[in-house]
Legacy VTK file of the C-alpha trace (Angstrom):
# vtk DataFile Version 3.0
C-alpha trace
ASCII
DATASET POLYDATA
POINTS 78 float
118.353 94.700 180.478
116.890 91.107 180.466
115.765 91.856 176.717
119.082 92.663 175.796
120.788 90.361 176.518
118.510 87.367 175.336
118.720 88.502 171.993
122.669 88.978 171.951
122.637 85.951 172.553
119.676 85.226 170.275
122.054 86.900 167.833
124.673 85.108 168.651
123.074 81.070 168.478
121.834 81.815 164.758
126.023 82.184 163.749
126.998 78.824 165.513
123.751 77.469 163.816
125.638 74.411 162.026
126.286 74.024 157.512
123.494 73.022 156.160
122.557 70.321 154.431
121.112 70.275 150.897
119.386 66.841 150.349
119.850 65.111 146.704
117.720 63.407 144.952
119.028 59.998 143.126
117.481 57.572 140.037
119.311 54.724 139.880
119.230 52.465 136.551
119.666 48.908 135.499
119.557 47.276 133.144
116.937 44.748 131.761
119.501 41.474 132.343
121.005 42.315 135.370
124.679 42.750 134.418
124.425 46.973 135.085
124.149 49.315 136.349
124.199 52.751 137.039
123.522 56.541 139.020
121.785 59.122 138.220
120.351 62.653 139.084
116.838 62.062 139.927
115.010 63.930 136.374
110.991 64.638 137.224
108.819 62.672 135.659
111.252 59.789 136.094
109.215 56.511 138.573
110.594 53.189 139.781
109.315 50.598 136.484
110.460 53.100 134.234
111.909 52.354 130.503
114.902 54.641 130.113
113.726 55.298 126.567
116.971 57.472 126.117
119.961 55.249 126.860
120.839 52.132 126.065
122.938 49.847 128.295
126.835 50.103 127.544
127.743 46.451 127.622
124.805 44.788 125.585
122.837 47.500 124.562
119.396 45.946 126.094
117.536 48.455 127.814
118.182 50.694 130.788
114.945 50.545 133.980
114.753 52.762 136.498
116.039 50.855 140.007
114.731 52.128 143.058
115.165 56.710 143.571
117.090 57.568 147.567
117.554 61.138 148.390
120.301 61.089 149.731
121.691 64.603 152.266
124.713 66.537 151.751
126.748 69.479 153.318
126.946 72.593 151.601
130.234 74.487 152.251
130.886 77.479 152.977
LINES 1 79
78 0 1 2 3 4 5 6 7 8 9 10 11 12 13 14 15 16 17 18 19 20 21 22 23 24 25 26 27 28 29 30 31 32 33 34 35 36 37 38 39 40 41 42 43 44 45 46 47 48 49 50 51 52 53 54 55 56 57 58 59 60 61 62 63 64 65 66 67 68 69 70 71 72 73 74 75 76 77
C-alpha cells in the first residue's frame, strides 16, 4: 500500500514541476570607436576581442569587436 501511494505521489510531483528554462548565449558587439553597441545570439567561434569581419559599424563604418559574451535564462512556455 505504501509503495502505491509513494508512486502516485511521485507522479503528481512530476506533473507539478516548475516550467523548464532555456539558456540563451548572447554576444555583444561594440564599435572600436565606442559609439555603437549591439547584441546578437552567440555564434560558435566567437571570443572576446575578436574583430567581426562580416559586419561594420552603421555610424562610422569602422570595425566591430566582440566586447562581451553572456548567458540569460529564458522560461519555456507550455
